[in-house]
C-alpha positions as CSV (number, residue, x, y, z in Angstrom):
1,M,133.0,36.1,4.2
2,R,132.8,35.3,7.6
3,I,132.5,37.7,10.5
4,M,132.7,36.6,13.9
5,T,132.0,38.3,17.1
6,A,133.1,36.3,20.6
7,G,132.1,32.8,19.0
8,N,128.9,34.1,17.2
9,E,128.8,33.7,13.0
10,F,127.0,36.4,11.8
11,G,125.0,35.2,8.4
12,E,124.2,36.5,4.9
13,M,124.3,40.2,5.1
14,A,121.9,42.5,3.0
15,I,122.4,46.3,2.7
16,A,119.9,47.9,5.0
17,K,120.5,51.7,4.2
18,K,123.2,53.5,3.2
19,S,124.0,57.1,3.4
20,S,126.8,59.9,2.5
21,R,128.7,62.8,3.6
22,S,131.4,65.2,3.3
23,F,133.1,67.3,5.8
24,D,135.8,70.0,5.2
25,T,136.9,70.5,9.1
26,A,139.8,71.7,11.1
27,W,141.5,71.2,14.5
28,T,144.8,72.1,16.8
29,N,146.8,69.4,17.7
30,R,149.3,70.6,20.2
31,L,151.3,67.1,20.2
32,Y,151.9,67.0,17.0
33,K,154.2,68.6,14.9
34,K,151.8,70.5,12.4
35,E,149.6,72.3,15.0
36,L,146.3,72.7,12.3
37,I,145.2,69.7,11.1
38,I,142.8,70.0,7.8
39,D,140.2,67.0,8.0
40,N,138.8,66.7,4.5
41,A,137.1,63.8,3.5
42,N,133.9,61.7,2.1
43,E,132.2,59.0,3.9
44,L,130.1,56.6,3.2
45,T,128.6,54.2,5.5
46,L,126.7,50.7,4.8
47,E,124.3,49.8,7.3
48,L,123.9,46.0,7.0
49,R,121.1,43.6,7.9
50,E,121.7,39.6,8.7
51,K,118.4,38.2,6.2
52,G,118.1,35.7,8.8
53,A,117.3,35.6,12.6
54,P,118.1,37.0,14.8
55,N,118.6,39.8,11.9
56,R,121.8,41.2,13.5
57,L,123.2,44.7,12.3
58,L,126.8,45.7,11.2
59,N,128.0,49.2,9.7
60,L,130.8,49.6,7.4
61,V,132.0,53.2,7.7
62,F,134.6,54.0,4.4
63,R,136.6,57.3,4.0
64,A,138.4,58.6,1.6
65,Y,141.0,61.7,1.7
66,D,143.0,62.9,-0.6
67,G,146.1,61.0,0.5
68,A,144.4,57.9,1.5
69,V,141.6,55.6,2.3
70,A,140.4,54.2,5.4
71,F,137.7,51.8,7.0
72,R,135.8,50.8,9.9
73,Y,133.0,48.5,11.5
74,E,130.6,49.1,13.6
75,I,128.1,46.8,16.1
76,P,125.3,49.1,17.3
77,A,123.9,48.6,20.3
78,Q,121.5,45.3,20.0
79,A,119.9,42.2,21.7
80,G,123.1,39.8,22.2
81,F,125.5,42.4,22.0
82,E,126.2,44.0,25.7
């Protein structure tokens, strides 16, 4: 798998840390048909670290809801990604 950012390709990655959490919250949305939004999910975050120099970080975040799944990536603040 190749991951590119502004012409910089990430090297081989390894899992440096993983964490999980569950949440069950509700919030009000006045712009949608349904005003009360229930947000109930389980989340897994994998912190990946590049095996070789410059040892850049990349986080993958996965969420599982009752009827859906989602994921996103995060590039934490670090040298070379200003």
